Biopython code that builds the backbone (N, CA, C, O; Angstrom):
import numpy as np
from Bio.PDB.StructureBuilder import StructureBuilder

atoms = [
    (1, "MET", "N", (54.849, 2.281, 5.764)),
    (1, "MET", "CA", (53.874, 3.282, 5.910)),
    (1, "MET", "C", (54.060, 4.486, 4.960)),
    (1, "MET", "O", (55.165, 5.019, 4.859)),
    (2, "ALA", "N", (53.029, 4.902, 4.292)),
    (2, "ALA", "CA", (53.146, 5.888, 3.202)),
    (2, "ALA", "C", (53.247, 7.281, 3.904)),
    (2, "ALA", "O", (52.598, 7.615, 4.895)),
    (3, "MET", "N", (54.168, 8.045, 3.230)),
    (3, "MET", "CA", (54.348, 9.443, 3.683)),
    (3, "MET", "C", (53.141, 10.317, 3.190)),
    (3, "MET", "O", (52.442, 9.942, 2.248)),
    (4, "PRO", "N", (52.929, 11.447, 3.830)),
    (4, "PRO", "CA", (51.857, 12.320, 3.400)),
    (4, "PRO", "C", (51.953, 12.653, 1.896)),
    (4, "PRO", "O", (53.025, 13.041, 1.431)),
    (5, "GLY", "N", (50.887, 12.512, 1.149)),
    (5, "GLY", "CA", (50.942, 12.824, -0.233)),
    (5, "GLY", "C", (51.221, 11.634, -1.120)),
    (5, "GLY", "O", (50.999, 11.681, -2.330)),
    (6, "GLU", "N", (51.716, 10.550, -0.505)),
    (6, "GLU", "CA", (52.085, 9.377, -1.309)),
    (6, "GLU", "C", (50.830, 8.388, -1.312)),
    (6, "GLU", "O", (49.932, 8.463, -0.474)),
    (7, "ARG", "N", (50.865, 7.538, -2.253)),
    (7, "ARG", "CA", (49.869, 6.489, -2.376)),
    (7, "ARG", "C", (50.224, 5.343, -1.463)),
    (7, "ARG", "O", (51.399, 5.142, -1.155)),
    (8, "PRO", "N", (49.207, 4.563, -1.008)),
    (8, "PRO", "CA", (49.488, 3.376, -0.140)),
    (8, "PRO", "C", (50.294, 2.380, -1.025)),
    (8, "PRO", "O", (50.526, 2.568, -2.220)),
    (9, "ARG", "N", (50.692, 1.309, -0.308)),
    (9, "ARG", "CA", (51.537, 0.290, -0.955)),
    (9, "ARG", "C", (50.898, -0.322, -2.245)),
    (9, "ARG", "O", (51.631, -0.651, -3.178)),
    (10, "GLY", "N", (49.598, -0.472, -2.307)),
    (10, "GLY", "CA", (48.937, -1.058, -3.455)),
    (10, "GLY", "C", (49.133, -0.185, -4.727)),
    (10, "GLY", "O", (48.962, -0.674, -5.844)),
    (11, "GLY", "N", (49.486, 1.086, -4.550)),
    (11, "GLY", "CA", (49.722, 1.963, -5.666)),
    (11, "GLY", "C", (48.489, 2.716, -6.069)),
    (11, "GLY", "O", (48.567, 3.592, -6.931)),
    (12, "ARG", "N", (47.303, 2.403, -5.458)),
    (12, "ARG", "CA", (46.110, 3.123, -5.864)),
    (12, "ARG", "C", (45.527, 3.822, -4.599)),
    (12, "ARG", "O", (45.569, 3.278, -3.496)),
    (13, "ALA", "N", (45.016, 4.974, -4.794)),
    (13, "ALA", "CA", (44.421, 5.722, -3.721)),
    (13, "ALA", "C", (43.136, 5.039, -3.242)),
    (13, "ALA", "O", (42.535, 4.268, -3.990)),
    (14, "TRP", "N", (42.718, 5.306, -2.030)),
    (14, "TRP", "CA", (41.504, 4.640, -1.511)),
    (14, "TRP", "C", (40.300, 5.258, -2.200)),
    (14, "TRP", "O", (39.236, 4.639, -2.206)),
    (15, "THR", "N", (40.414, 6.481, -2.798)),
    (15, "THR", "CA", (39.219, 7.071, -3.447)),
    (15, "THR", "C", (38.791, 6.306, -4.642)),
    (15, "THR", "O", (37.691, 6.561, -5.132)),
    (16, "VAL", "N", (39.582, 5.356, -5.180)),
    (16, "VAL", "CA", (39.148, 4.593, -6.306)),
    (16, "VAL", "C", (37.903, 3.707, -5.944)),
    (16, "VAL", "O", (37.143, 3.289, -6.818)),
    (17, "HIS", "N", (37.747, 3.460, -4.689)),
    (17, "HIS", "CA", (36.645, 2.651, -4.259)),
    (17, "HIS", "C", (35.329, 3.410, -3.884)),
    (17, "HIS", "O", (34.333, 2.802, -3.491)),
    (18, "VAL", "N", (35.376, 4.764, -4.026)),
    (18, "VAL", "CA", (34.198, 5.536, -3.691)),
    (18, "VAL", "C", (32.999, 5.228, -4.634)),
    (18, "VAL", "O", (31.890, 5.056, -4.126)),
    (19, "PRO", "N", (33.162, 5.152, -5.948)),
    (19, "PRO", "CA", (31.995, 4.887, -6.782)),
    (19, "PRO", "C", (31.363, 3.549, -6.405)),
    (19, "PRO", "O", (30.137, 3.467, -6.330)),
    (20, "PHE", "N", (32.168, 2.474, -6.161)),
    (20, "PHE", "CA", (31.596, 1.201, -5.731)),
    (20, "PHE", "C", (30.884, 1.279, -4.486)),
    (20, "PHE", "O", (29.826, 0.672, -4.319)),
    (21, "ALA", "N", (31.442, 2.035, -3.561)),
    (21, "ALA", "CA", (30.831, 2.233, -2.224)),
    (21, "ALA", "C", (29.489, 2.936, -2.313)),
    (21, "ALA", "O", (28.569, 2.629, -1.554)),
    (22, "ALA", "N", (29.379, 3.867, -3.229)),
    (22, "ALA", "CA", (28.108, 4.602, -3.446)),
    (22, "ALA", "C", (27.014, 3.652, -3.907)),
    (22, "ALA", "O", (25.857, 3.722, -3.492)),
    (23, "VAL", "N", (27.446, 2.763, -4.788)),
    (23, "VAL", "CA", (26.503, 1.763, -5.393)),
    (23, "VAL", "C", (26.064, 0.812, -4.283)),
    (23, "VAL", "O", (24.885, 0.472, -4.184)),
    (24, "LEU", "N", (27.025, 0.377, -3.436)),
    (24, "LEU", "CA", (26.727, -0.519, -2.255)),
    (24, "LEU", "C", (25.733, 0.079, -1.327)),
    (24, "LEU", "O", (24.804, -0.594, -0.878)),
    (25, "VAL", "N", (25.918, 1.385, -1.019)),
    (25, "VAL", "CA", (25.066, 2.045, -0.129)),
    (25, "VAL", "C", (23.603, 2.116, -0.684)),
    (25, "VAL", "O", (22.652, 1.913, 0.071)),
    (26, "LEU", "N", (23.436, 2.396, -1.962)),
    (26, "LEU", "CA", (22.157, 2.393, -2.561)),
    (26, "LEU", "C", (21.544, 0.994, -2.526)),
    (26, "LEU", "O", (20.337, 0.872, -2.319)),
    (27, "LEU", "N", (22.317, -0.045, -2.717)),
    (27, "LEU", "CA", (21.828, -1.399, -2.612)),
    (27, "LEU", "C", (21.458, -1.787, -1.165)),
    (27, "LEU", "O", (20.473, -2.498, -0.962)),
    (28, "LEU", "N", (22.181, -1.361, -0.221)),
    (28, "LEU", "CA", (21.850, -1.601, 1.162)),
    (28, "LEU", "C", (20.511, -0.954, 1.526)),
    (28, "LEU", "O", (19.707, -1.597, 2.200)),
    (29, "VAL", "N", (20.234, 0.284, 1.114)),
    (29, "VAL", "CA", (19.012, 1.008, 1.349)),
    (29, "VAL", "C", (17.847, 0.269, 0.615)),
    (29, "VAL", "O", (16.739, 0.187, 1.146)),
    (30, "ALA", "N", (18.109, -0.260, -0.596)),
    (30, "ALA", "CA", (17.138, -1.047, -1.317)),
    (30, "ALA", "C", (16.734, -2.256, -0.611)),
    (30, "ALA", "O", (15.550, -2.590, -0.572)),
    (31, "VAL", "N", (17.695, -2.955, -0.031)),
    (31, "VAL", "CA", (17.425, -4.201, 0.802)),
    (31, "VAL", "C", (16.633, -3.875, 1.997)),
    (31, "VAL", "O", (15.721, -4.614, 2.368)),
    (32, "GLU", "N", (16.953, -2.779, 2.619)),
    (32, "GLU", "CA", (16.256, -2.309, 3.847)),
    (32, "GLU", "C", (14.749, -1.977, 3.464)),
    (32, "GLU", "O", (13.828, -2.383, 4.171)),
    (33, "ARG", "N", (14.545, -1.265, 2.382)),
    (33, "ARG", "CA", (13.195, -1.006, 1.959)),
    (33, "ARG", "C", (12.379, -2.243, 1.646)),
    (33, "ARG", "O", (11.203, -2.330, 2.001)),
    (34, "ALA", "N", (13.023, -3.225, 0.963)),
    (34, "ALA", "CA", (12.407, -4.457, 0.693)),
    (34, "ALA", "C", (11.991, -5.194, 1.942)),
    (34, "ALA", "O", (10.883, -5.727, 2.001)),
    (35, "PHE", "N", (12.869, -5.238, 2.965)),
    (35, "PHE", "CA", (12.630, -5.889, 4.192)),
    (35, "PHE", "C", (11.487, -5.225, 4.970)),
    (35, "PHE", "O", (10.836, -5.868, 5.793)),
    (36, "GLN", "N", (11.258, -3.981, 4.714)),
    (36, "GLN", "CA", (10.172, -3.241, 5.310)),
    (36, "GLN", "C", (8.801, -3.336, 4.507)),
    (36, "GLN", "O", (7.859, -2.575, 4.727)),
    (37, "TYR", "N", (8.787, -4.297, 3.603)),
    (37, "TYR", "CA", (7.590, -4.564, 2.801)),
    (37, "TYR", "C", (7.295, -3.496, 1.827)),
    (37, "TYR", "O", (6.158, -3.356, 1.375)),
    (38, "HIS", "N", (8.303, -2.720, 1.482)),
    (38, "HIS", "CA", (8.208, -1.704, 0.349)),
    (38, "HIS", "C", (9.026, -2.238, -0.797)),
    (38, "HIS", "O", (9.983, -1.600, -1.235)),
    (39, "TRP", "N", (8.656, -3.406, -1.287)),
    (39, "TRP", "CA", (9.508, -4.101, -2.295)),
    (39, "TRP", "C", (9.605, -3.252, -3.561)),
    (39, "TRP", "O", (10.668, -3.233, -4.181)),
    (40, "ARG", "N", (8.562, -2.559, -3.971)),
    (40, "ARG", "CA", (8.647, -1.775, -5.231)),
    (40, "ARG", "C", (9.681, -0.659, -5.062)),
    (40, "ARG", "O", (10.476, -0.431, -5.974)),
    (41, "GLU", "N", (9.693, 0.024, -3.955)),
    (41, "GLU", "CA", (10.742, 1.037, -3.772)),
    (41, "GLU", "C", (12.089, 0.425, -3.704)),
    (41, "GLU", "O", (13.034, 0.993, -4.252)),
    (42, "GLY", "N", (12.249, -0.718, -3.057)),
    (42, "GLY", "CA", (13.557, -1.424, -3.066)),
    (42, "GLY", "C", (13.972, -1.748, -4.442)),
    (42, "GLY", "O", (15.129, -1.534, -4.803)),
    (43, "ALA", "N", (13.056, -2.271, -5.255)),
    (43, "ALA", "CA", (13.472, -2.637, -6.633)),
    (43, "ALA", "C", (13.850, -1.427, -7.438)),
    (43, "ALA", "O", (14.806, -1.479, -8.212)),
    (44, "VAL", "N", (13.116, -0.313, -7.280)),
    (44, "VAL", "CA", (13.441, 0.909, -7.941)),
    (44, "VAL", "C", (14.842, 1.364, -7.538)),
    (44, "VAL", "O", (15.627, 1.794, -8.384)),
    (45, "LEU", "N", (15.147, 1.270, -6.272)),
    (45, "LEU", "CA", (16.520, 1.658, -5.805)),
    (45, "LEU", "C", (17.549, 0.795, -6.383)),
    (45, "LEU", "O", (18.653, 1.273, -6.647)),
    (46, "VAL", "N", (17.266, -0.512, -6.615)),
    (46, "VAL", "CA", (18.224, -1.433, -7.272)),
    (46, "VAL", "C", (18.480, -0.846, -8.729)),
    (46, "VAL", "O", (19.622, -0.747, -9.179)),
    (47, "GLY", "N", (17.458, -0.500, -9.368)),
    (47, "GLY", "CA", (17.617, 0.110, -10.740)),
    (47, "GLY", "C", (18.392, 1.370, -10.727)),
    (47, "GLY", "O", (19.220, 1.607, -11.606)),
    (48, "VAL", "N", (18.134, 2.225, -9.706)),
    (48, "VAL", "CA", (18.901, 3.492, -9.534)),
    (48, "VAL", "C", (20.386, 3.145, -9.318)),
    (48, "VAL", "O", (21.270, 3.755, -9.919)),
    (49, "ALA", "N", (20.641, 2.145, -8.443)),
    (49, "ALA", "CA", (22.036, 1.753, -8.201)),
    (49, "ALA", "C", (22.723, 1.338, -9.470)),
    (49, "ALA", "O", (23.875, 1.721, -9.669)),
    (50, "LEU", "N", (22.093, 0.574, -10.351)),
    (50, "LEU", "CA", (22.603, 0.209, -11.635)),
    (50, "LEU", "C", (22.824, 1.356, -12.555)),
    (50, "LEU", "O", (23.790, 1.382, -13.318)),
    (51, "LEU", "N", (21.914, 2.332, -12.489)),
    (51, "LEU", "CA", (22.083, 3.555, -13.257)),
    (51, "LEU", "C", (23.282, 4.367, -12.791)),
    (51, "LEU", "O", (24.036, 4.890, -13.611)),
    (52, "VAL", "N", (23.456, 4.471, -11.518)),
    (52, "VAL", "CA", (24.630, 5.168, -10.952)),
    (52, "VAL", "C", (25.909, 4.468, -11.307)),
    (52, "VAL", "O", (26.924, 5.112, -11.573)),
    (53, "ALA", "N", (25.869, 3.118, -11.315)),
    (53, "ALA", "CA", (27.076, 2.329, -11.693)),
    (53, "ALA", "C", (27.383, 2.614, -13.197)),
    (53, "ALA", "O", (28.534, 2.816, -13.583)),
    (54, "GLY", "N", (26.344, 2.621, -13.992)),
    (54, "GLY", "CA", (26.581, 2.864, -15.456)),
    (54, "GLY", "C", (27.097, 4.241, -15.718)),
    (54, "GLY", "O", (28.003, 4.399, -16.536)),
    (55, "VAL", "N", (26.542, 5.304, -15.034)),
    (55, "VAL", "CA", (26.984, 6.649, -15.277)),
    (55, "VAL", "C", (28.465, 6.855, -14.743)),
    (55, "VAL", "O", (29.266, 7.555, -15.362)),
    (56, "ALA", "N", (28.777, 6.218, -13.581)),
    (56, "ALA", "CA", (30.126, 6.253, -13.042)),
    (56, "ALA", "C", (31.136, 5.641, -14.018)),
    (56, "ALA", "O", (32.221, 6.183, -14.229)),
    (57, "ARG", "N", (30.751, 4.486, -14.617)),
    (57, "ARG", "CA", (31.608, 3.758, -15.558)),
    (57, "ARG", "C", (31.758, 4.556, -16.859)),
    (57, "ARG", "O", (32.803, 4.501, -17.509)),
    (58, "ALA", "N", (30.699, 5.303, -17.237)),
    (58, "ALA", "CA", (30.785, 6.086, -18.461)),
    (58, "ALA", "C", (31.660, 7.349, -18.274)),
    (58, "ALA", "O", (32.379, 7.708, -19.206)),
    (59, "VAL", "N", (31.631, 8.011, -17.157)),
    (59, "VAL", "CA", (32.364, 9.266, -17.052)),
    (59, "VAL", "C", (33.643, 9.201, -16.323)),
    (59, "VAL", "O", (34.443, 10.131, -16.426)),
    (60, "LEU", "N", (33.884, 8.202, -15.619)),
    (60, "LEU", "CA", (35.241, 8.111, -14.853)),
    (60, "LEU", "C", (36.157, 7.276, -15.717)),
    (60, "LEU", "O", (35.740, 6.358, -16.423)),
    (61, "PRO", "N", (37.494, 7.655, -15.625)),
    (61, "PRO", "CA", (38.529, 6.764, -16.285)),
    (61, "PRO", "C", (38.693, 5.481, -15.529)),
    (61, "PRO", "O", (38.411, 5.423, -14.332)),
    (62, "VAL", "N", (39.136, 4.467, -16.190)),
    (62, "VAL", "CA", (39.262, 3.136, -15.626)),
    (62, "VAL", "C", (40.073, 3.082, -14.360)),
    (62, "VAL", "O", (39.861, 2.209, -13.519)),
    (63, "GLU", "N", (41.023, 4.025, -14.212)),
    (63, "GLU", "CA", (41.819, 4.096, -12.970)),
    (63, "GLU", "C", (41.054, 4.547, -11.780)),
    (63, "GLU", "O", (41.433, 4.233, -10.652)),
    (64, "LYS", "N", (39.938, 5.308, -11.990)),
    (64, "LYS", "CA", (39.157, 5.856, -10.879)),
    (64, "LYS", "C", (37.870, 5.208, -10.615)),
    (64, "LYS", "O", (37.200, 5.568, -9.646)),
    (65, "VAL", "N", (37.456, 4.239, -11.436)),
    (65, "VAL", "CA", (36.130, 3.641, -11.296)),
    (65, "VAL", "C", (36.197, 2.392, -10.430)),
    (65, "VAL", "O", (35.139, 1.880, -10.066)),
    (66, "GLY", "N", (37.347, 1.874, -10.079)),
    (66, "GLY", "CA", (37.486, 0.738, -9.179)),
    (66, "GLY", "C", (36.778, -0.477, -9.645)),
    (66, "GLY", "O", (36.859, -0.852, -10.815)),
    (67, "LEU", "N", (36.025, -1.151, -8.666)),
    (67, "LEU", "CA", (35.431, -2.431, -8.969)),
    (67, "LEU", "C", (34.312, -2.407, -9.927)),
    (67, "LEU", "O", (33.822, -3.470, -10.306)),
    (68, "LEU", "N", (33.841, -1.191, -10.375)),
    (68, "LEU", "CA", (32.796, -1.146, -11.297)),
    (68, "LEU", "C", (33.201, -1.428, -12.718)),
    (68, "LEU", "O", (32.364, -1.636, -13.596)),
    (69, "ALA", "N", (34.533, -1.432, -12.938)),
    (69, "ALA", "CA", (35.084, -1.794, -14.220)),
    (69, "ALA", "C", (35.349, -3.298, -14.236)),
    (69, "ALA", "O", (36.297, -3.778, -13.615)),
    (70, "ILE", "N", (34.511, -4.024, -14.947)),
    (70, "ILE", "CA", (34.621, -5.462, -14.962)),
    (70, "ILE", "C", (35.109, -5.935, -16.254)),
    (70, "ILE", "O", (36.022, -6.760, -16.282)),
    (71, "ARG", "N", (34.581, -5.485, -17.329)),
    (71, "ARG", "CA", (34.937, -5.842, -18.722)),
    (71, "ARG", "C", (35.312, -4.612, -19.440)),
    (71, "ARG", "O", (35.763, -3.657, -18.809)),
    (72, "SER", "N", (35.149, -4.570, -20.765)),
    (72, "SER", "CA", (35.421, -3.367, -21.491)),
    (72, "SER", "C", (34.335, -2.362, -21.230)),
    (72, "SER", "O", (33.215, -2.703, -20.849)),
    (73, "LYS", "N", (34.697, -1.097, -21.448)),
    (73, "LYS", "CA", (33.757, -0.048, -21.136)),
    (73, "LYS", "C", (32.389, -0.202, -21.817)),
    (73, "LYS", "O", (31.334, 0.033, -21.230)),
    (74, "THR", "N", (32.470, -0.600, -23.058)),
    (74, "THR", "CA", (31.214, -0.787, -23.870)),
    (74, "THR", "C", (30.315, -1.911, -23.271)),
    (74, "THR", "O", (29.104, -1.767, -23.110)),
    (75, "VAL", "N", (31.011, -3.053, -22.953)),
    (75, "VAL", "CA", (30.230, -4.163, -22.394)),
    (75, "VAL", "C", (29.675, -3.752, -21.044)),
    (75, "VAL", "O", (28.514, -4.047, -20.761)),
    (76, "ASP", "N", (30.452, -3.081, -20.191)),
    (76, "ASP", "CA", (29.966, -2.647, -18.907)),
    (76, "ASP", "C", (28.682, -1.732, -19.079)),
    (76, "ASP", "O", (27.654, -1.937, -18.434)),
    (77, "LEU", "N", (28.815, -0.759, -19.954)),
    (77, "LEU", "CA", (27.730, 0.191, -20.160)),
    (77, "LEU", "C", (26.491, -0.469, -20.653)),
    (77, "LEU", "O", (25.391, -0.161, -20.195)),
    (78, "VAL", "N", (26.654, -1.403, -21.610)),
    (78, "VAL", "CA", (25.407, -2.100, -22.134)),
    (78, "VAL", "C", (24.804, -2.980, -21.035)),
    (78, "VAL", "O", (23.587, -3.033, -20.861)),
    (79, "THR", "N", (25.662, -3.651, -20.316)),
    (79, "THR", "CA", (25.139, -4.516, -19.200)),
    (79, "THR", "C", (24.426, -3.733, -18.129)),
    (79, "THR", "O", (23.321, -4.081, -17.713)),
    (80, "TYR", "N", (25.086, -2.640, -17.676)),
    (80, "TYR", "CA", (24.496, -1.818, -16.633)),
    (80, "TYR", "C", (23.167, -1.185, -17.091)),
    (80, "TYR", "O", (22.202, -1.090, -16.333)),
    (81, "GLY", "N", (23.163, -0.766, -18.340)),
    (81, "GLY", "CA", (21.975, -0.120, -18.923)),
    (81, "GLY", "C", (20.854, -1.079, -19.123)),
    (81, "GLY", "O", (19.709, -0.721, -18.844)),
    (82, "LEU", "N", (21.105, -2.311, -19.602)),
    (82, "LEU", "CA", (20.064, -3.308, -19.839)),
    (82, "LEU", "C", (19.480, -3.747, -18.438)),
    (82, "LEU", "O", (18.265, -3.817, -18.251)),
    (83, "LEU", "N", (20.357, -4.020, -17.524)),
    (83, "LEU", "CA", (19.887, -4.476, -16.235)),
    (83, "LEU", "C", (19.078, -3.418, -15.538)),
    (83, "LEU", "O", (18.079, -3.736, -14.892)),
    (84, "CYS", "N", (19.493, -2.116, -15.651)),
    (84, "CYS", "CA", (18.817, -0.980, -15.043)),
    (84, "CYS", "C", (17.392, -0.908, -15.648)),
    (84, "CYS", "O", (16.406, -0.804, -14.918)),
    (85, "ALA", "N", (17.309, -0.964, -16.951)),
    (85, "ALA", "CA", (16.023, -0.899, -17.671)),
    (85, "ALA", "C", (15.096, -2.064, -17.326)),
    (85, "ALA", "O", (13.894, -1.884, -17.129)),
    (86, "ALA", "N", (15.681, -3.264, -17.258)),
    (86, "ALA", "CA", (14.841, -4.442, -16.874)),
    (86, "ALA", "C", (14.279, -4.300, -15.427)),
    (86, "ALA", "O", (13.085, -4.499, -15.201)),
    (87, "VAL", "N", (15.115, -3.971, -14.506)),
    (87, "VAL", "CA", (14.709, -3.907, -13.144)),
    (87, "VAL", "C", (13.687, -2.818, -12.939)),
    (87, "VAL", "O", (12.682, -3.023, -12.259)),
    (88, "LEU", "N", (13.938, -1.640, -13.531)),
    (88, "LEU", "CA", (12.951, -0.590, -13.453)),
    (88, "LEU", "C", (11.618, -0.915, -14.138)),
    (88, "LEU", "O", (10.564, -0.553, -13.616)),
    (89, "TYR", "N", (11.641, -1.589, -15.291)),
    (89, "TYR", "CA", (10.381, -1.960, -15.966)),
    (89, "TYR", "C", (9.634, -2.927, -15.122)),
    (89, "TYR", "O", (8.418, -2.788, -14.993)),
    (90, "ILE", "N", (10.266, -3.893, -14.542)),
    (90, "ILE", "CA", (9.586, -4.896, -13.753)),
    (90, "ILE", "C", (9.039, -4.185, -12.512)),
    (90, "ILE", "O", (7.865, -4.368, -12.190)),
    (91, "ALA", "N", (9.829, -3.391, -11.810)),
    (91, "ALA", "CA", (9.418, -2.791, -10.573)),
    (91, "ALA", "C", (8.195, -1.870, -10.759)),
    (91, "ALA", "O", (7.339, -1.770, -9.880)),
    (92, "LEU", "N", (8.135, -1.194, -11.939)),
    (92, "LEU", "CA", (7.109, -0.196, -12.159)),
    (92, "LEU", "C", (5.868, -0.725, -12.887)),
    (92, "LEU", "O", (4.851, -0.042, -13.002)),
    (93, "THR", "N", (5.987, -1.947, -13.367)),
    (93, "THR", "CA", (4.776, -2.485, -14.141)),
    (93, "THR", "C", (4.097, -3.647, -13.440)),
    (93, "THR", "O", (2.956, -3.938, -13.800)),
    (94, "ILE", "N", (4.652, -4.304, -12.526)),
    (94, "ILE", "CA", (3.998, -5.460, -11.856)),
    (94, "ILE", "C", (2.889, -4.957, -10.858)),
    (94, "ILE", "O", (3.106, -4.074, -10.028)),
    (95, "THR", "N", (1.794, -5.537, -11.000)),
    (95, "THR", "CA", (0.696, -5.230, -10.098)),
    (95, "THR", "C", (0.107, -6.477, -9.556)),
    (95, "THR", "O", (0.236, -7.551, -10.144)),
    (96, "GLY", "N", (-0.554, -6.343, -8.411)),
    (96, "GLY", "CA", (-1.182, -7.539, -7.783)),
    (96, "GLY", "C", (-0.154, -8.431, -7.117)),
    (96, "GLY", "O", (1.020, -8.084, -6.982)),
    (97, "GLY", "N", (-0.623, -9.563, -6.714)),
    (97, "GLY", "CA", (0.217, -10.577, -6.077)),
    (97, "GLY", "C", (0.361, -10.369, -4.513)),
    (97, "GLY", "O", (-0.190, -9.408, -3.977)),
    (98, "PRO", "N", (1.042, -11.200, -3.851)),
    (98, "PRO", "CA", (1.106, -11.098, -2.425)),
    (98, "PRO", "C", (1.935, -9.874, -1.952)),
    (98, "PRO", "O", (1.804, -9.477, -0.793)),
    (99, "LEU", "N", (2.708, -9.319, -2.739)),
    (99, "LEU", "CA", (3.547, -8.184, -2.296)),
    (99, "LEU", "C", (2.909, -6.871, -2.769)),
    (99, "LEU", "O", (3.580, -5.845, -2.664)),
    (100, "ASP", "N", (1.731, -6.818, -3.256)),
    (100, "ASP", "CA", (1.114, -5.617, -3.771)),
    (100, "ASP", "C", (0.891, -4.567, -2.617)),
    (100, "ASP", "O", (0.257, -4.881, -1.610)),
    (101, "SER", "N", (1.398, -3.387, -2.782)),
    (101, "SER", "CA", (1.254, -2.438, -1.717)),
    (101, "SER", "C", (0.198, -1.336, -2.057)),
    (101, "SER", "O", (0.156, -0.305, -1.385)),
    (102, "SER", "N", (-0.616, -1.545, -3.054)),
    (102, "SER", "CA", (-1.581, -0.515, -3.470)),
    (102, "SER", "C", (-2.824, -0.558, -2.622)),
    (102, "SER", "O", (-3.585, 0.409, -2.642)),
    (103, "SER", "N", (-3.082, -1.603, -1.885)),
    (103, "SER", "CA", (-4.380, -1.706, -1.149)),
    (103, "SER", "C", (-4.258, -1.158, 0.223)),
    (103, "SER", "O", (-5.232, -1.160, 0.977)),
]
sb = StructureBuilder()
sb.init_structure("model")
sb.init_model(0)
sb.init_chain("A")
sb.init_seg("    ")
for serial, (resi, resn, name, xyz) in enumerate(atoms, 1):
    if name == "N":
        sb.init_residue(resn, " ", resi, " ")
    sb.init_atom(name, np.array(xyz, "f"), 0.0, 1.0, " ", f" {name:<3s}", serial, name[0])
structure = sb.get_structure()
């Protein structure tokens, strides 16, 4: 058992998982919105989650970003940025179809 002020056995504080948890919460809200037939809002929230992941990866050191650090910082930033842009573009430009909520 760790003494007060010491890190747990794994050597890393639990706070290292906070950025990843924030992204997961956004994704859970996105799924909930999509299940409520607000698919466009859900898709935009997925894009926002990717943006939050990219910003966290950009500003936090690798020791504090937790599971958001997958590859090198450059590769992660490019990947998060491109996926965010693609998801937001698709969510904001698709019209019509069976999931159209404009009518």
